[in-house]
FIVEXMI-781323 format. One line per field, with one value per residue (C-alpha): residue number from 1; residue in one letter; chain; x, y, z. Coordinates in Angstrom, 3 decimals. Each point is the difference from the previous one (the first is absolute). Layout:
N
nr NUM / ...
rest A / ...
kette A / ...
c1 X / ...
c2 Y / ...
c3 Z / ...
***
This chain:
285
nr 1 / 2 / 3 / 4 / 5 / 6 / 7 / 8 / 9 / 10 / 11 / 12 / 13 / 14 / 15 / 16 / 17 / 18 / 19 / 20 / 21 / 22 / 23 / 24 / 25 / 26 / 27 / 28 / 29 / 30 / 31 / 32 / 33 / 34 / 35 / 36 / 37 / 38 / 39 / 40 / 41 / 42 / 43 / 44 / 45 / 46 / 47 / 48 / 49 / 50 / 51 / 52 / 53 / 54 / 55 / 56 / 57 / 58 / 59 / 60 / 61 / 62 / 63 / 64 / 65 / 66 / 67 / 68 / 69 / 70 / 71 / 72 / 73 / 74 / 75 / 76 / 77 / 78 / 79 / 80 / 81 / 82 / 83 / 84 / 85 / 86 / 87 / 88 / 89 / 90 / 91 / 92 / 93 / 94 / 95 / 96 / 97 / 98 / 99 / 100 / 101 / 102 / 103 / 104 / 105 / 106 / 107 / 108 / 109 / 110 / 111 / 112 / 113 / 114 / 115 / 116 / 117 / 118 / 119 / 120 / 121 / 122 / 123 / 124 / 125 / 126 / 127 / 128 / 129 / 130 / 131 / 132 / 133 / 134 / 135 / 136 / 137 / 138 / 139 / 140 / 141 / 142 / 143 / 144 / 145 / 146 / 147 / 148 / 149 / 150 / 151 / 152 / 153 / 154 / 155 / 156 / 157 / 158 / 159 / 160 / 161 / 162 / 163 / 164 / 165 / 166 / 167 / 168 / 169 / 170 / 171 / 172 / 173 / 174 / 175 / 176 / 177 / 178 / 179 / 180 / 181 / 182 / 183 / 184 / 185 / 186 / 187 / 188 / 189 / 190 / 191 / 192 / 193 / 194 / 195 / 196 / 197 / 198 / 199 / 200 / 201 / 202 / 203 / 204 / 205 / 206 / 207 / 208 / 209 / 210 / 211 / 212 / 213 / 214 / 215 / 216 / 217 / 218 / 219 / 220 / 221 / 222 / 223 / 224 / 225 / 226 / 227 / 228 / 229 / 230 / 231 / 232 / 233 / 234 / 235 / 236 / 237 / 238 / 239 / 240 / 241 / 242 / 243 / 244 / 245 / 246 / 247 / 248 / 249 / 250 / 251 / 252 / 253 / 254 / 255 / 256 / 257 / 258 / 259 / 260 / 261 / 262 / 263 / 264 / 265 / 266 / 267 / 268 / 269 / 270 / 271 / 272 / 273 / 274 / 275 / 276 / 277 / 278 / 279 / 280 / 281 / 282 / 283 / 284 / 285
rest X / X / X / X / X / X / X / X / X / X / X / X / X / X / X / X / X / X / X / X / X / X / X / X / X / X / X / X / X / X / X / X / X / X / X / X / X / X / X / X / X / X / X / X / X / X / X / X / X / X / X / X / X / X / X / X / X / X / X / X / X / X / X / X / X / X / X / X / X / X / X / X / X / X / X / X / X / X / X / X / X / X / X / X / X / X / X / X / X / X / X / X / X / X / X / X / X / X / X / X / X / X / X / X / X / X / X / X / X / X / X / X / X / X / X / X / X / X / X / X / X / X / X / X / X / X / X / X / X / X / X / X / X / X / X / X / X / X / X / X / X / X / X / X / X / X / X / X / X / X / X / X / X / X / X / X / X / X / X / X / X / X / X / X / X / X / X / X / X / X / X / X / X / X / X / X / X / X / X / X / X / X / X / X / X / X / X / X / X / X / X / X / X / X / X / X / X / X / X / X / X / X / X / X / X / X / X / X / X / X / X / X / X / X / X / X / X / X / X / X / X / X / X / X / X / X / X / X / X / X / X / X / X / X / X / X / X / X / X / X / X / X / X / X / X / X / X / X / X / X / X / X / X / X / X / X / X / X / X / X / X / X / X / X / X / X / X / X / X / X / X / X / X / X / X / X / X / X / X / X / X / X / X / X / X
kette A / A / A / A / A / A / A / A / A / A / A / A / A / A / A / A / A / A / A / A / A / A / A / A / A / A / A / A / A / A / A / A / A / A / A / A / A / A / A / A / A / A / A / A / A / A / A / A / A / A / A / A / A / A / A / A / A / A / A / A / A / A / A / A / A / A / A / A / A / A / A / A / A / A / A / A / A / A / A / A / A / A / A / A / A / A / A / A / A / A / A / A / A / A / A / A / A / A / A / A / A / A / A / A / A / A / A / A / A / A / A / A / A / A / A / A / A / A / A / A / A / A / A / A / A / A / A / A / A / A / A / A / A / A / A / A / A / A / A / A / A / A / A / A / A / A / A / A / A / A / A / A / A / A / A / A / A / A / A / A / A / A / A / A / A / A / A / A / A / A / A / A / A / A / A / A / A / A / A / A / A / A / A / A / A / A / A / A / A / A / A / A / A / A / A / A / A / A / A / A / A / A / A / A / A / A / A / A / A / A / A / A / A / A / A / A / A / A / A / A / A / A / A / A / A / A / A / A / A / A / A / A / A / A / A / A / A / A / A / A / A / A / A / A / A / A / A / A / A / A / A / A / A / A / A / A / A / A / A / A / A / A / A / A / A / A / A / A / A / A / A / A / A / A / A / A / A / A / A / A / A / A / A / A / A
c1 127.654 / -1.226 / -2.985 / 0.374 / -1.727 / -1.995 / 0.199 / -2.105 / 1.611 / -1.058 / -1.539 / -1.449 / -2.987 / -2.828 / 0.514 / -2.536 / -0.367 / -0.710 / -2.373 / -1.873 / -0.242 / -1.364 / -2.532 / -1.200 / -0.273 / -1.966 / -2.228 / -0.591 / -1.025 / -2.834 / -1.207 / 1.523 / -1.779 / 0.546 / 1.972 / 3.112 / 3.384 / 3.539 / 2.162 / 2.887 / 0.650 / -1.056 / 3.280 / 3.009 / -1.126 / -1.430 / -1.683 / -1.895 / -0.906 / -1.444 / -1.947 / -1.456 / -0.989 / -1.794 / -1.939 / -1.063 / 2.768 / 2.071 / 2.851 / -0.129 / 3.065 / -1.689 / -3.044 / -1.600 / -0.425 / -2.188 / -2.924 / -2.344 / -0.181 / 3.068 / 3.740 / 2.530 / 3.305 / 2.660 / 2.299 / 2.899 / -1.939 / -0.371 / 0.693 / -2.625 / -1.494 / -1.160 / -2.279 / -1.352 / -0.682 / -1.808 / -2.289 / -0.737 / -1.115 / -2.524 / 1.784 / -0.181 / 3.661 / 1.374 / 3.513 / 2.004 / 3.333 / 2.227 / 0.178 / 3.792 / 0.058 / -2.146 / 2.646 / 2.524 / -2.375 / -0.235 / 3.776 / 0.594 / -2.443 / 1.635 / 3.519 / -1.091 / -1.948 / 3.102 / 2.100 / 1.959 / 0.733 / -1.704 / 1.914 / -2.195 / 1.957 / -1.879 / -0.722 / -0.795 / -3.322 / -1.222 / -3.623 / 0.896 / 2.831 / -2.195 / -2.520 / 2.712 / 1.252 / -3.528 / 0.385 / 3.257 / 1.021 / 1.910 / 3.418 / -0.623 / 2.122 / -0.318 / 3.188 / 0.327 / 3.748 / 3.037 / 0.883 / -3.302 / 1.207 / 2.852 / -2.265 / -2.053 / 0.612 / -0.432 / -1.043 / 1.551 / -2.879 / -1.155 / -2.810 / -0.339 / -2.967 / 0.011 / -2.275 / -1.385 / 1.500 / 3.592 / 2.926 / 1.833 / 3.288 / -1.166 / -1.220 / 3.273 / 2.151 / -1.993 / -0.068 / 3.782 / 0.481 / -2.466 / 1.855 / 3.124 / -1.715 / -2.575 / 0.222 / -3.062 / -1.639 / -3.212 / -1.087 / -3.443 / 0.383 / -3.307 / 0.993 / -2.859 / 0.838 / -1.710 / 2.392 / 3.026 / -1.280 / -0.523 / 3.403 / 1.817 / -1.865 / 0.645 / 3.694 / 0.308 / -1.754 / 1.777 / 3.356 / -0.989 / -1.682 / 0.985 / -2.875 / -2.092 / -3.439 / -1.411 / -3.723 / -1.567 / -0.798 / 2.760 / -1.258 / 0.384 / 2.917 / 0.148 / -0.023 / 2.802 / 2.073 / -0.584 / 1.312 / 3.121 / 0.633 / -0.459 / 2.251 / 2.813 / -0.093 / -1.363 / 0.895 / -2.929 / -2.717 / -3.160 / -2.667 / -3.447 / -3.492 / -1.824 / 0.726 / -0.532 / 3.387 / 1.854 / 1.788 / 1.964 / 3.275 / -0.055 / 0.484 / 2.453 / 2.329 / -1.499 / -0.384 / -1.306 / -2.430 / -0.978 / -3.187 / -0.889 / -2.492 / -0.525 / -2.358 / -2.706 / -0.061 / -2.921 / 0.650 / -1.956 / 2.541 / 2.856 / -1.791 / -0.607 / 3.708 / 1.027 / -2.368 / 1.328 / 3.623 / -0.954 / -1.569 / 2.919 / 2.691 / -1.727 / 1.007 / -1.816 / -0.956
c2 126.972 / -3.583 / -0.990 / -2.844 / -3.285 / -2.278 / -3.779 / -2.506 / -3.379 / -2.838 / -1.812 / 2.180 / 0.241 / -2.234 / -3.757 / -2.773 / -0.843 / 3.612 / 0.522 / -3.158 / 1.178 / 3.370 / -1.639 / -2.216 / 2.996 / 2.136 / -2.986 / -0.546 / 3.635 / -0.712 / -3.445 / -1.382 / 0.102 / 3.376 / 1.469 / -0.987 / 0.262 / -0.959 / -1.736 / 2.443 / 2.159 / -1.881 / 0.970 / 2.079 / 3.242 / 2.577 / 2.031 / -3.030 / -1.079 / 3.467 / -0.170 / -3.362 / 1.404 / 2.892 / -2.645 / -1.748 / -2.619 / 0.924 / -2.026 / -1.513 / -1.199 / -2.978 / -2.168 / 1.593 / 3.073 / -1.935 / -1.208 / -0.671 / 0.060 / -0.811 / -0.023 / 0.077 / -1.787 / 2.289 / -0.808 / -0.859 / -2.880 / -1.055 / -3.008 / -2.740 / 0.326 / 3.548 / -1.134 / -2.818 / 2.495 / 2.377 / -2.791 / -1.077 / 3.560 / -0.256 / 2.476 / -0.287 / -0.504 / 1.280 / -1.323 / 2.506 / -1.663 / 0.272 / -3.382 / 0.318 / 0.425 / -3.126 / -1.786 / 0.899 / -1.398 / -3.310 / -0.135 / 0.642 / -2.750 / -2.426 / 0.599 / -0.341 / -3.158 / -1.494 / 0.626 / 3.098 / 2.833 / 2.950 / 3.201 / 2.874 / 2.688 / 3.209 / 2.877 / -1.138 / 1.467 / 0.658 / -1.190 / -2.308 / -1.581 / -0.446 / -1.791 / -2.282 / -0.833 / -1.022 / -2.874 / -1.203 / -1.614 / 1.211 / -0.654 / 2.520 / 3.153 / 3.297 / 1.630 / 3.183 / -0.138 / -2.245 / 1.602 / -1.223 / -3.583 / 0.481 / -0.626 / -2.779 / -3.617 / -1.761 / -3.610 / -2.410 / 0.344 / 3.531 / 1.141 / 3.556 / 2.080 / 3.710 / 2.965 / 0.767 / 3.498 / -0.864 / 0.357 / -2.860 / 1.440 / -0.298 / -3.555 / -0.997 / 1.395 / -1.866 / -3.272 / 0.162 / 0.215 / -2.824 / -2.270 / 0.409 / -0.724 / -2.717 / -3.451 / 0.465 / 3.204 / -0.037 / 3.336 / 0.808 / 3.400 / 1.710 / 3.506 / 1.310 / 0.401 / 3.407 / 1.092 / -1.112 / 1.736 / 3.264 / -0.178 / -0.733 / 2.718 / 2.534 / -0.874 / 0.386 / 3.353 / 1.434 / -0.633 / 2.242 / 3.003 / 3.112 / -0.238 / -3.004 / 0.212 / -3.092 / 0.134 / -2.122 / -0.385 / 0.742 / -3.153 / -2.103 / -2.442 / -0.494 / 3.775 / 0.560 / -2.625 / 1.796 / 3.155 / -1.837 / -1.452 / 3.363 / 1.842 / -2.421 / 1.278 / 3.525 / 2.178 / 2.311 / -2.524 / 1.181 / -2.142 / 1.598 / -1.209 / 2.781 / 2.422 / 2.900 / -0.844 / 0.948 / 3.348 / 1.803 / -0.243 / -3.792 / 0.327 / 2.905 / -0.513 / -3.390 / -0.883 / -3.551 / -0.878 / -3.563 / -1.157 / -3.359 / -1.217 / -2.784 / -2.900 / 1.669 / 3.189 / 0.369 / 1.307 / 3.167 / 0.915 / -0.423 / 2.178 / 2.708 / 0.053 / 0.151 / 2.906 / 1.791 / -0.464 / 1.227 / 3.096 / 0.674 / -0.399 / 0.861 / -3.475 / -2.044 / -3.441
c3 75.822 / -0.410 / 2.084 / 2.522 / -0.782 / 2.307 / -0.314 / 1.921 / 0.711 / -2.305 / 2.988 / 2.735 / 2.276 / 1.088 / -0.308 / -0.546 / 3.687 / 0.962 / -2.918 / 1.002 / 3.621 / -1.086 / -2.319 / 2.854 / 2.320 / -2.441 / -0.750 / 3.710 / 0.387 / -2.415 / 0.963 / 3.222 / 3.381 / 1.656 / 1.571 / -1.959 / 1.731 / -0.951 / 2.592 / -0.017 / -3.070 / -3.140 / -1.702 / 1.034 / -1.595 / 2.442 / -2.748 / -1.328 / 3.546 / 0.638 / -3.273 / 1.017 / 3.393 / -1.707 / -1.943 / 3.189 / 0.265 / 3.038 / 1.496 / 3.484 / 1.896 / 1.641 / -0.634 / 3.063 / -2.180 / -2.451 / 2.064 / -2.912 / -3.785 / -2.092 / 0.527 / -2.832 / 0.512 / -1.402 / -2.889 / 2.338 / 1.535 / 3.645 / 2.173 / -0.579 / 3.487 / -0.749 / -2.816 / 2.171 / 2.791 / -2.367 / -1.192 / 3.586 / 0.703 / -2.829 / -2.261 / -3.772 / -0.998 / -3.305 / -0.472 / -2.054 / 0.733 / -3.057 / -1.793 / -0.082 / 3.771 / 0.316 / -2.055 / 2.726 / 2.631 / -1.861 / -0.492 / 3.709 / 0.993 / -2.438 / 1.313 / 3.627 / -0.832 / -1.621 / 3.103 / -0.956 / 2.404 / -1.674 / -0.698 / -1.165 / -1.815 / 0.733 / 2.357 / 3.519 / 1.097 / -3.547 / -0.403 / -2.892 / 1.978 / 3.071 / -2.195 / -1.414 / 3.484 / 0.893 / -2.469 / 1.580 / 3.292 / 3.045 / -1.588 / -2.793 / -0.106 / -1.839 / -1.319 / -2.039 / -0.690 / 0.432 / 3.352 / 1.457 / -0.421 / 2.483 / 2.988 / -1.604 / 1.002 / -3.327 / -0.416 / -2.499 / -2.470 / -0.776 / -2.282 / -1.274 / -1.169 / -0.759 / 0.640 / -3.452 / -0.146 / 0.955 / -2.413 / -1.686 / 1.309 / 3.620 / -0.547 / -1.666 / 2.822 / 2.640 / -1.919 / -0.538 / 3.760 / 0.667 / -2.425 / 2.123 / 3.292 / -0.828 / -1.592 / -2.179 / -1.188 / -1.997 / -1.462 / -1.371 / -1.628 / 0.736 / -1.085 / -2.120 / -3.684 / 0.035 / 2.748 / -2.012 / -3.127 / 1.861 / 1.670 / -3.254 / -1.898 / 2.777 / 0.077 / -3.755 / -0.021 / 3.058 / -1.642 / -2.933 / 1.625 / 1.954 / 2.487 / 1.019 / 1.629 / 1.739 / 0.833 / 2.707 / 3.672 / 2.494 / 1.770 / -3.159 / 0.124 / -3.756 / -0.589 / 2.511 / -1.793 / -3.299 / 1.674 / 1.214 / -3.463 / -1.687 / 2.472 / -0.765 / -3.593 / 0.351 / 3.008 / -0.671 / 0.778 / 1.746 / 1.672 / -0.020 / 0.842 / -1.802 / -2.839 / 2.431 / 1.563 / -3.183 / -0.282 / -2.755 / 1.950 / -0.321 / -3.752 / -0.180 / -2.954 / -0.893 / -3.673 / 0.386 / 2.802 / 0.859 / 1.712 / 1.496 / 2.584 / 2.496 / -0.552 / 2.128 / -2.076 / -2.457 / -3.502 / 0.799 / 2.688 / -2.480 / -2.522 / 2.605 / 0.820 / -3.664 / -0.611 / 3.084 / -1.106 / -3.458 / 1.526 / 2.342 / -2.645 / -3.257 / -1.204 / -2.607 / 1.329
***
């Protein structure tokens, strides 16, 4: 009987913004004023956050939890007033906001400055979206799908920015509706290219395999979207945070197994999962 094969998506795992944030955190552990804290989880990967805490970099929910030393602003960014507040408290601030998220901040400020009502396409309450809204005005609105627009009173001139991990399909659906209801719609597509690459690669792979495994935090928006994309093409799609969650029954009868990972998933986590699948199935990676 032929042995099943394992294929990792062409684009998978940690992106530049996450890698940069991790580099800044590990550097801070060595040289920044102590103690070092992150304001919220540095990235949406519980395993990595736990590893950082074991190395002396623990998250705090509020600035009150960082009374001295250094505070790292997480990759998702924050509203501008938070950084100002941290500096007023005498904390050493290390800004690990992803450069692509900062691009969204600048785009939001530009649209508001030019008189557009800002529409943020993204998940309400998500840390990145909250940070973006902090660069807007009181007319700004967050929408995650076309249905959310039903209750929104739109102005004549509407500007659009996007949470970096959203899909092009979601953006397109919302913009199509805005074009019907507003006189002028200006769109600045701020979806991260790394997100698009991972989504496209995951879609391609999921369409060709019997089982798809998506690795990443359950609290990670971009990982959850990878899961949704994969499930549209492969019913047997599993979302795991750690290789220990895998079991032989997941791969029963499978001859081709696909693996991808969210943008907050280090390469070592992908490798651990591949090795575990190989062990469970007797497959050759």
